[in-house]
Biopython code that builds the backbone (N, CA, C, O; Angstrom):
import numpy as np
from Bio.PDB.StructureBuilder import StructureBuilder

atoms = [
    (1, "MET", "N", (-1.027, 5.923, 10.481)),
    (1, "MET", "CA", (-0.101, 7.024, 10.330)),
    (1, "MET", "C", (-0.796, 8.284, 10.962)),
    (1, "MET", "O", (-1.971, 8.571, 10.733)),
    (2, "ARG", "N", (0.000, 8.976, 11.740)),
    (2, "ARG", "CA", (-0.576, 10.223, 12.316)),
    (2, "ARG", "C", (-0.507, 11.311, 11.240)),
    (2, "ARG", "O", (0.563, 11.620, 10.717)),
    (3, "TRP", "N", (-1.666, 11.880, 10.925)),
    (3, "TRP", "CA", (-1.732, 12.862, 9.827)),
    (3, "TRP", "C", (-0.916, 14.090, 10.051)),
    (3, "TRP", "O", (-0.504, 14.712, 9.072)),
    (4, "TRP", "N", (-0.645, 14.495, 11.283)),
    (4, "TRP", "CA", (0.112, 15.726, 11.536)),
    (4, "TRP", "C", (1.601, 15.627, 11.375)),
    (4, "TRP", "O", (2.251, 16.634, 11.094)),
    (5, "ASP", "N", (2.148, 14.499, 11.536)),
    (5, "ASP", "CA", (3.628, 14.360, 11.321)),
    (5, "ASP", "C", (4.091, 13.137, 10.522)),
    (5, "ASP", "O", (5.291, 12.884, 10.419)),
    (6, "ALA", "N", (3.166, 12.395, 9.970)),
    (6, "ALA", "CA", (3.443, 11.292, 9.153)),
    (6, "ALA", "C", (4.235, 10.182, 9.862)),
    (6, "ALA", "O", (4.939, 9.409, 9.213)),
    (7, "HIS", "N", (4.116, 10.107, 11.198)),
    (7, "HIS", "CA", (4.777, 9.097, 12.033)),
    (7, "HIS", "C", (3.993, 7.734, 11.735)),
    (7, "HIS", "O", (2.772, 7.658, 11.873)),
    (8, "LEU", "N", (4.726, 6.747, 11.348)),
    (8, "LEU", "CA", (4.094, 5.425, 11.138)),
    (8, "LEU", "C", (3.771, 4.745, 12.414)),
    (8, "LEU", "O", (4.615, 4.703, 13.309)),
    (9, "ILE", "N", (2.588, 4.205, 12.554)),
    (9, "ILE", "CA", (2.169, 3.482, 13.728)),
    (9, "ILE", "C", (1.913, 2.060, 13.339)),
    (9, "ILE", "O", (1.040, 1.785, 12.516)),
    (10, "ASP", "N", (2.655, 1.154, 13.915)),
    (10, "ASP", "CA", (2.463, -0.269, 13.595)),
    (10, "ASP", "C", (1.387, -0.858, 14.520)),
    (10, "ASP", "O", (1.374, -0.619, 15.728)),
    (11, "ASN", "N", (0.501, -1.623, 13.914)),
    (11, "ASN", "CA", (-0.507, -2.338, 14.661)),
    (11, "ASN", "C", (-0.980, -3.506, 13.736)),
    (11, "ASN", "O", (-2.170, -3.793, 13.612)),
    (12, "PHE", "N", (0.022, -4.151, 13.104)),
    (12, "PHE", "CA", (-0.369, -5.160, 12.097)),
    (12, "PHE", "C", (-0.614, -6.553, 12.717)),
    (12, "PHE", "O", (-0.720, -7.551, 12.003)),
    (13, "ASP", "N", (-0.701, -6.598, 14.053)),
    (13, "ASP", "CA", (-1.061, -7.878, 14.714)),
    (13, "ASP", "C", (-2.482, -7.799, 15.301)),
    (13, "ASP", "O", (-2.869, -8.587, 16.164)),
    (14, "ALA", "N", (-3.226, -6.829, 14.801)),
    (14, "ALA", "CA", (-4.617, -6.660, 15.275)),
    (14, "ALA", "C", (-5.413, -7.923, 15.006)),
    (14, "ALA", "O", (-5.061, -8.697, 14.116)),
    (15, "THR", "N", (-6.445, -8.136, 15.734)),
    (15, "THR", "CA", (-7.274, -9.334, 15.540)),
    (15, "THR", "C", (-8.685, -9.044, 15.084)),
    (15, "THR", "O", (-9.495, -9.961, 14.944)),
    (16, "ILE", "N", (-8.992, -7.773, 14.849)),
    (16, "ILE", "CA", (-10.305, -7.401, 14.384)),
    (16, "ILE", "C", (-10.285, -6.666, 13.058)),
    (16, "ILE", "O", (-9.360, -5.902, 12.783)),
    (17, "ARG", "N", (-11.310, -6.892, 12.224)),
    (17, "ARG", "CA", (-11.431, -6.196, 10.964)),
    (17, "ARG", "C", (-11.717, -4.713, 11.269)),
    (17, "ARG", "O", (-12.612, -4.418, 12.060)),
    (18, "THR", "N", (-11.030, -3.851, 10.701)),
    (18, "THR", "CA", (-11.234, -2.431, 10.972)),
    (18, "THR", "C", (-10.734, -1.527, 9.840)),
    (18, "THR", "O", (-9.859, -1.911, 9.063)),
    (19, "TYR", "N", (-11.298, -0.339, 9.763)),
    (19, "TYR", "CA", (-10.852, 0.649, 8.741)),
    (19, "TYR", "C", (-9.513, 1.259, 9.237)),
    (19, "TYR", "O", (-9.308, 1.494, 10.428)),
    (20, "VAL", "N", (-8.632, 1.495, 8.267)),
    (20, "VAL", "CA", (-7.293, 2.006, 8.554)),
    (20, "VAL", "C", (-6.964, 3.154, 7.562)),
    (20, "VAL", "O", (-7.614, 3.281, 6.524)),
    (21, "ASP", "N", (-5.989, 3.954, 7.879)),
    (21, "ASP", "CA", (-5.615, 5.026, 7.015)),
    (21, "ASP", "C", (-4.762, 4.554, 5.818)),
    (21, "ASP", "O", (-4.855, 5.110, 4.724)),
    (22, "HIS", "N", (-3.932, 3.523, 6.043)),
    (22, "HIS", "CA", (-3.123, 2.995, 4.994)),
    (22, "HIS", "C", (-2.705, 1.568, 5.296)),
    (22, "HIS", "O", (-2.916, 1.078, 6.405)),
    (23, "VAL", "N", (-2.133, 0.924, 4.351)),
    (23, "VAL", "CA", (-1.660, -0.448, 4.528)),
    (23, "VAL", "C", (-0.153, -0.566, 4.321)),
    (23, "VAL", "O", (0.444, 0.295, 3.676)),
    (24, "GLN", "N", (0.464, -1.596, 4.846)),
    (24, "GLN", "CA", (1.872, -1.813, 4.594)),
    (24, "GLN", "C", (2.004, -2.508, 3.240)),
    (24, "GLN", "O", (1.264, -3.444, 2.937)),
    (25, "GLY", "N", (2.943, -2.045, 2.441)),
    (25, "GLY", "CA", (3.061, -2.432, 1.090)),
    (25, "GLY", "C", (3.342, -3.897, 0.827)),
    (25, "GLY", "O", (3.014, -4.379, -0.257)),
    (26, "CYS", "N", (3.913, -4.613, 1.732)),
    (26, "CYS", "CA", (4.288, -5.981, 1.445)),
    (26, "CYS", "C", (3.039, -6.948, 1.338)),
    (26, "CYS", "O", (3.111, -7.997, 0.698)),
    (27, "ASN", "N", (1.947, -6.563, 1.963)),
    (27, "ASN", "CA", (0.775, -7.474, 1.963)),
    (27, "ASN", "C", (-0.483, -6.658, 1.841)),
    (27, "ASN", "O", (-1.102, -6.264, 2.830)),
    (28, "MET", "N", (-0.856, -6.409, 0.560)),
    (28, "MET", "CA", (-2.074, -5.618, 0.274)),
    (28, "MET", "C", (-2.721, -6.040, -0.960)),
    (28, "MET", "O", (-2.074, -6.656, -1.807)),
    (29, "SER", "N", (-3.985, -5.748, -1.130)),
    (29, "SER", "CA", (-4.742, -5.960, -2.309)),
    (29, "SER", "C", (-5.789, -4.877, -2.416)),
    (29, "SER", "O", (-6.221, -4.315, -1.409)),
    (30, "TYR", "N", (-6.195, -4.586, -3.631)),
    (30, "TYR", "CA", (-7.158, -3.442, -3.818)),
    (30, "TYR", "C", (-8.227, -3.904, -4.784)),
    (30, "TYR", "O", (-7.999, -4.763, -5.636)),
    (31, "ARG", "N", (-9.386, -3.319, -4.631)),
    (31, "ARG", "CA", (-10.442, -3.544, -5.670)),
    (31, "ARG", "C", (-9.955, -2.723, -6.904)),
    (31, "ARG", "O", (-9.424, -1.615, -6.827)),
    (32, "LYS", "N", (-10.195, -3.383, -7.997)),
    (32, "LYS", "CA", (-9.694, -2.802, -9.321)),
    (32, "LYS", "C", (-10.233, -1.403, -9.538)),
    (32, "LYS", "O", (-9.501, -0.504, -9.952)),
    (33, "GLU", "N", (-11.510, -1.222, -9.260)),
    (33, "GLU", "CA", (-12.145, 0.115, -9.513)),
    (33, "GLU", "C", (-11.596, 1.158, -8.629)),
    (33, "GLU", "O", (-11.473, 2.302, -9.069)),
    (34, "ALA", "N", (-11.244, 0.856, -7.379)),
    (34, "ALA", "CA", (-10.656, 1.781, -6.419)),
    (34, "ALA", "C", (-9.202, 2.181, -6.851)),
    (34, "ALA", "O", (-8.785, 3.332, -6.726)),
    (35, "LEU", "N", (-8.512, 1.223, -7.332)),
    (35, "LEU", "CA", (-7.129, 1.441, -7.777)),
    (35, "LEU", "C", (-7.138, 2.354, -9.062)),
    (35, "LEU", "O", (-6.334, 3.279, -9.179)),
    (36, "ILE", "N", (-8.024, 2.072, -9.965)),
    (36, "ILE", "CA", (-8.095, 2.867, -11.169)),
    (36, "ILE", "C", (-8.586, 4.282, -10.895)),
    (36, "ILE", "O", (-8.034, 5.240, -11.437)),
    (37, "GLU", "N", (-9.600, 4.427, -10.075)),
    (37, "GLU", "CA", (-10.095, 5.771, -9.702)),
    (37, "GLU", "C", (-9.047, 6.598, -9.017)),
    (37, "GLU", "O", (-9.030, 7.819, -9.176)),
    (38, "ALA", "N", (-8.174, 5.980, -8.262)),
    (38, "ALA", "CA", (-7.121, 6.729, -7.500)),
    (38, "ALA", "C", (-5.906, 7.035, -8.372)),
    (38, "ALA", "O", (-5.002, 7.754, -7.945)),
    (39, "GLY", "N", (-5.878, 6.498, -9.582)),
    (39, "GLY", "CA", (-4.773, 6.758, -10.488)),
    (39, "GLY", "C", (-3.683, 5.733, -10.455)),
    (39, "GLY", "O", (-2.609, 5.961, -11.012)),
    (40, "GLU", "N", (-3.922, 4.598, -9.817)),
    (40, "GLU", "CA", (-3.006, 3.511, -9.725)),
    (40, "GLU", "C", (-1.672, 3.908, -9.050)),
    (40, "GLU", "O", (-1.561, 5.024, -8.544)),
    (41, "PHE", "N", (-0.678, 3.030, -9.033)),
    (41, "PHE", "CA", (0.594, 3.332, -8.385)),
    (41, "PHE", "C", (1.294, 4.454, -9.103)),
    (41, "PHE", "O", (1.229, 4.510, -10.330)),
    (42, "ASP", "N", (1.951, 5.338, -8.420)),
    (42, "ASP", "CA", (2.694, 6.403, -9.011)),
    (42, "ASP", "C", (4.090, 5.884, -9.367)),
    (42, "ASP", "O", (4.913, 5.606, -8.495)),
    (43, "GLU", "N", (4.338, 5.757, -10.733)),
    (43, "GLU", "CA", (5.575, 5.141, -11.174)),
    (43, "GLU", "C", (6.811, 6.087, -10.928)),
    (43, "GLU", "O", (7.952, 5.692, -11.168)),
    (44, "ARG", "N", (6.565, 7.262, -10.475)),
    (44, "ARG", "CA", (7.676, 8.181, -10.133)),
    (44, "ARG", "C", (8.431, 7.739, -8.886)),
    (44, "ARG", "O", (9.573, 8.150, -8.685)),
    (45, "PHE", "N", (7.820, 6.913, -8.050)),
    (45, "PHE", "CA", (8.502, 6.339, -6.934)),
    (45, "PHE", "C", (9.525, 5.389, -7.490)),
    (45, "PHE", "O", (9.158, 4.423, -8.158)),
    (46, "GLY", "N", (10.789, 5.623, -7.242)),
    (46, "GLY", "CA", (11.852, 4.774, -7.703)),
    (46, "GLY", "C", (12.576, 4.059, -6.624)),
    (46, "GLY", "O", (12.243, 4.186, -5.445)),
    (47, "GLY", "N", (13.556, 3.314, -7.005)),
    (47, "GLY", "CA", (14.403, 2.620, -6.006)),
    (47, "GLY", "C", (13.643, 1.703, -5.149)),
    (47, "GLY", "O", (13.097, 0.729, -5.665)),
    (48, "SER", "N", (13.555, 1.929, -3.853)),
    (48, "SER", "CA", (12.812, 1.086, -2.973)),
    (48, "SER", "C", (11.317, 1.406, -2.956)),
    (48, "SER", "O", (10.551, 0.697, -2.303)),
    (49, "ALA", "N", (10.889, 2.446, -3.650)),
    (49, "ALA", "CA", (9.515, 2.897, -3.733)),
    (49, "ALA", "C", (8.949, 3.176, -2.321)),
    (49, "ALA", "O", (7.765, 2.964, -2.060)),
    (50, "HIS", "N", (9.804, 3.643, -1.447)),
    (50, "HIS", "CA", (9.404, 3.969, -0.043)),
    (50, "HIS", "C", (8.175, 4.878, -0.031)),
    (50, "HIS", "O", (8.167, 5.931, -0.668)),
    (51, "MET", "N", (7.184, 4.482, 0.668)),
    (51, "MET", "CA", (5.913, 5.233, 0.909)),
    (51, "MET", "C", (4.964, 5.229, -0.256)),
    (51, "MET", "O", (3.964, 5.948, -0.237)),
    (52, "GLU", "N", (5.248, 4.431, -1.284)),
    (52, "GLU", "CA", (4.260, 4.431, -2.442)),
    (52, "GLU", "C", (2.923, 3.851, -2.032)),
    (52, "GLU", "O", (1.894, 4.267, -2.564)),
    (53, "GLU", "N", (2.900, 2.923, -1.124)),
    (53, "GLU", "CA", (1.624, 2.367, -0.703)),
    (53, "GLU", "C", (0.810, 3.369, 0.106)),
    (53, "GLU", "O", (-0.417, 3.404, 0.010)),
    (54, "THR", "N", (1.506, 4.196, 0.913)),
    (54, "THR", "CA", (0.881, 5.198, 1.707)),
    (54, "THR", "C", (0.279, 6.301, 0.790)),
    (54, "THR", "O", (-0.837, 6.763, 1.026)),
    (55, "ASP", "N", (1.006, 6.698, -0.218)),
    (55, "ASP", "CA", (0.589, 7.637, -1.224)),
    (55, "ASP", "C", (-0.687, 7.114, -1.933)),
    (55, "ASP", "O", (-1.664, 7.849, -2.082)),
    (56, "LEU", "N", (-0.661, 5.880, -2.350)),
    (56, "LEU", "CA", (-1.815, 5.308, -3.029)),
    (56, "LEU", "C", (-3.016, 5.222, -2.111)),
    (56, "LEU", "O", (-4.133, 5.552, -2.511)),
    (57, "CYS", "N", (-2.797, 4.786, -0.894)),
    (57, "CYS", "CA", (-3.933, 4.660, 0.079)),
    (57, "CYS", "C", (-4.566, 5.991, 0.295)),
    (57, "CYS", "O", (-5.791, 6.097, 0.332)),
    (58, "MET", "N", (-3.721, 7.071, 0.448)),
    (58, "MET", "CA", (-4.306, 8.351, 0.656)),
    (58, "MET", "C", (-5.146, 8.847, -0.513)),
    (58, "MET", "O", (-6.159, 9.517, -0.315)),
    (59, "ARG", "N", (-4.725, 8.518, -1.725)),
    (59, "ARG", "CA", (-5.451, 8.870, -2.917)),
    (59, "ARG", "C", (-6.691, 8.043, -3.040)),
    (59, "ARG", "O", (-7.710, 8.555, -3.503)),
    (60, "ILE", "N", (-6.665, 6.735, -2.633)),
    (60, "ILE", "CA", (-7.842, 5.902, -2.674)),
    (60, "ILE", "C", (-8.893, 6.465, -1.705)),
    (60, "ILE", "O", (-10.075, 6.552, -2.036)),
    (61, "ARG", "N", (-8.434, 6.848, -0.494)),
    (61, "ARG", "CA", (-9.364, 7.416, 0.489)),
    (61, "ARG", "C", (-9.974, 8.740, -0.028)),
    (61, "ARG", "O", (-11.162, 9.011, 0.146)),
    (62, "LYS", "N", (-9.129, 9.530, -0.655)),
    (62, "LYS", "CA", (-9.573, 10.861, -1.184)),
    (62, "LYS", "C", (-10.642, 10.645, -2.275)),
    (62, "LYS", "O", (-11.528, 11.484, -2.435)),
    (63, "SER", "N", (-10.569, 9.521, -3.034)),
    (63, "SER", "CA", (-11.548, 9.273, -4.047)),
    (63, "SER", "C", (-12.807, 8.645, -3.498)),
    (63, "SER", "O", (-13.714, 8.303, -4.256)),
    (64, "GLY", "N", (-12.875, 8.487, -2.161)),
    (64, "GLY", "CA", (-14.168, 8.098, -1.530)),
    (64, "GLY", "C", (-14.219, 6.610, -1.121)),
    (64, "GLY", "O", (-15.240, 6.148, -0.613)),
    (65, "HIS", "N", (-13.170, 5.894, -1.329)),
    (65, "HIS", "CA", (-13.099, 4.471, -0.920)),
    (65, "HIS", "C", (-12.535, 4.374, 0.470)),
    (65, "HIS", "O", (-11.996, 5.343, 1.005)),
    (66, "LYS", "N", (-12.661, 3.173, 1.071)),
    (66, "LYS", "CA", (-12.120, 2.975, 2.433)),
    (66, "LYS", "C", (-11.014, 1.897, 2.345)),
    (66, "LYS", "O", (-11.005, 1.072, 1.432)),
    (67, "ILE", "N", (-10.090, 1.931, 3.316)),
    (67, "ILE", "CA", (-9.051, 0.991, 3.397)),
    (67, "ILE", "C", (-9.348, 0.160, 4.614)),
    (67, "ILE", "O", (-9.586, 0.718, 5.685)),
    (68, "VAL", "N", (-9.345, -1.187, 4.494)),
    (68, "VAL", "CA", (-9.709, -2.097, 5.523)),
    (68, "VAL", "C", (-8.584, -3.045, 5.914)),
    (68, "VAL", "O", (-7.929, -3.632, 5.053)),
    (69, "PHE", "N", (-8.366, -3.188, 7.206)),
    (69, "PHE", "CA", (-7.413, -4.200, 7.627)),
    (69, "PHE", "C", (-8.235, -5.484, 7.929)),
    (69, "PHE", "O", (-9.149, -5.491, 8.753)),
    (70, "GLU", "N", (-7.854, -6.559, 7.216)),
    (70, "GLU", "CA", (-8.569, -7.845, 7.448)),
    (70, "GLU", "C", (-7.647, -8.875, 8.032)),
    (70, "GLU", "O", (-6.826, -9.432, 7.303)),
    (71, "PRO", "N", (-7.739, -9.155, 9.299)),
    (71, "PRO", "CA", (-6.827, -10.108, 9.936)),
    (71, "PRO", "C", (-6.956, -11.566, 9.461)),
    (71, "PRO", "O", (-6.054, -12.373, 9.689)),
    (72, "ASP", "N", (-8.083, -11.903, 8.795)),
    (72, "ASP", "CA", (-8.205, -13.266, 8.338)),
    (72, "ASP", "C", (-7.781, -13.490, 6.930)),
    (72, "ASP", "O", (-7.857, -14.605, 6.414)),
    (73, "ALA", "N", (-7.321, -12.409, 6.283)),
    (73, "ALA", "CA", (-6.827, -12.512, 4.893)),
    (73, "ALA", "C", (-5.626, -13.508, 4.846)),
    (73, "ALA", "O", (-4.836, -13.607, 5.785)),
    (74, "VAL", "N", (-5.538, -14.217, 3.738)),
    (74, "VAL", "CA", (-4.490, -15.175, 3.505)),
    (74, "VAL", "C", (-3.685, -14.759, 2.276)),
    (74, "VAL", "O", (-4.290, -14.405, 1.265)),
    (75, "LEU", "N", (-2.394, -14.783, 2.310)),
    (75, "LEU", "CA", (-1.559, -14.418, 1.257)),
    (75, "LEU", "C", (-0.573, -15.534, 0.900)),
    (75, "LEU", "O", (0.131, -16.068, 1.757)),
    (76, "ILE", "N", (-0.550, -15.857, -0.358)),
    (76, "ILE", "CA", (0.451, -16.819, -0.913)),
    (76, "ILE", "C", (1.431, -15.984, -1.680)),
    (76, "ILE", "O", (1.087, -15.398, -2.706)),
    (77, "TYR", "N", (2.668, -15.920, -1.190)),
    (77, "TYR", "CA", (3.660, -15.066, -1.783)),
    (77, "TYR", "C", (4.488, -15.791, -2.804)),
    (77, "TYR", "O", (5.207, -16.739, -2.489)),
    (78, "LEU", "N", (4.379, -15.328, -4.052)),
    (78, "LEU", "CA", (5.145, -15.906, -5.177)),
    (78, "LEU", "C", (6.271, -14.922, -5.510)),
    (78, "LEU", "O", (6.014, -13.792, -5.924)),
    (79, "ARG", "N", (7.483, -15.349, -5.332)),
    (79, "ARG", "CA", (8.627, -14.420, -5.542)),
    (79, "ARG", "C", (9.080, -14.555, -7.000)),
    (79, "ARG", "O", (9.237, -15.657, -7.524)),
    (80, "ASP", "N", (9.281, -13.414, -7.624)),
    (80, "ASP", "CA", (9.761, -13.301, -8.985)),
    (80, "ASP", "C", (11.208, -12.908, -8.934)),
    (80, "ASP", "O", (11.558, -12.036, -8.139)),
    (81, "ALA", "N", (12.072, -13.492, -9.729)),
    (81, "ALA", "CA", (13.456, -13.216, -9.669)),
    (81, "ALA", "C", (13.830, -11.889, -10.363)),
    (81, "ALA", "O", (14.952, -11.403, -10.222)),
    (82, "THR", "N", (12.872, -11.313, -11.115)),
    (82, "THR", "CA", (13.133, -10.029, -11.815)),
    (82, "THR", "C", (12.076, -9.069, -11.563)),
    (82, "THR", "O", (11.069, -9.399, -10.937)),
    (83, "ASP", "N", (12.255, -7.873, -12.025)),
    (83, "ASP", "CA", (11.312, -6.742, -11.852)),
    (83, "ASP", "C", (11.141, -6.353, -10.385)),
    (83, "ASP", "O", (11.922, -6.750, -9.521)),
    (84, "GLY", "N", (10.120, -5.582, -10.136)),
    (84, "GLY", "CA", (9.842, -5.097, -8.769)),
    (84, "GLY", "C", (10.779, -3.928, -8.385)),
    (84, "GLY", "O", (11.322, -3.218, -9.231)),
    (85, "CYS", "N", (10.924, -3.784, -7.112)),
    (85, "CYS", "CA", (11.657, -2.607, -6.553)),
    (85, "CYS", "C", (13.109, -2.965, -6.201)),
    (85, "CYS", "O", (13.580, -2.717, -5.091)),
    (86, "ARG", "N", (13.792, -3.549, -7.172)),
    (86, "ARG", "CA", (15.196, -3.900, -6.932)),
    (86, "ARG", "C", (16.083, -2.763, -7.433)),
    (86, "ARG", "O", (15.713, -2.056, -8.370)),
    (87, "ALA", "N", (17.249, -2.584, -6.817)),
    (87, "ALA", "CA", (18.175, -1.504, -7.132)),
    (87, "ALA", "C", (18.562, -1.497, -8.652)),
    (87, "ALA", "O", (18.724, -0.443, -9.266)),
    (88, "ASP", "N", (18.692, -2.672, -9.191)),
    (88, "ASP", "CA", (19.111, -2.777, -10.617)),
    (88, "ASP", "C", (17.974, -2.358, -11.607)),
    (88, "ASP", "O", (18.220, -2.170, -12.799)),
    (89, "ASN", "N", (16.766, -2.221, -11.095)),
    (89, "ASN", "CA", (15.637, -1.743, -11.891)),
    (89, "ASN", "C", (15.373, -0.263, -11.783)),
    (89, "ASN", "O", (14.490, 0.273, -12.452)),
    (90, "TYR", "N", (16.132, 0.387, -10.951)),
    (90, "TYR", "CA", (15.931, 1.835, -10.671)),
    (90, "TYR", "C", (16.303, 2.630, -11.896)),
    (90, "TYR", "O", (17.401, 2.456, -12.425)),
    (91, "LYS", "N", (15.438, 3.489, -12.362)),
    (91, "LYS", "CA", (15.664, 4.338, -13.507)),
    (91, "LYS", "C", (15.801, 5.749, -13.050)),
    (91, "LYS", "O", (14.923, 6.224, -12.329)),
    (92, "GLN", "N", (16.815, 6.445, -13.406)),
    (92, "GLN", "CA", (17.018, 7.833, -12.994)),
    (92, "GLN", "C", (16.504, 8.754, -14.088)),
    (92, "GLN", "O", (16.575, 9.975, -13.952)),
]
sb = StructureBuilder()
sb.init_structure("model")
sb.init_model(0)
sb.init_chain("A")
sb.init_seg("    ")
for serial, (resi, resn, name, xyz) in enumerate(atoms, 1):
    if name == "N":
        sb.init_residue(resn, " ", resi, " ")
    sb.init_atom(name, np.array(xyz, "f"), 0.0, 1.0, " ", f" {name:<3s}", serial, name[0])
structure = sb.get_structure()
């Protein structure tokens, strides 16, 4: 993300491990201590929770941790039929 205008820059097909400003929310993991120090996810993000991962990454970086893109990471996606960022779970 460009810091001066928040324009998202996609480069998620990179082949090298590198430090990044933020991660895309669909495929991410955090060290527990970094997540806790940053204040965890902000539950005020509702609906689609758009940009919640960017907000969290910025707070993690501000707390002194680094965000790393790891191209060799493996994800097994387990879909849950309830909860998450679905419209019917949005609380006003």
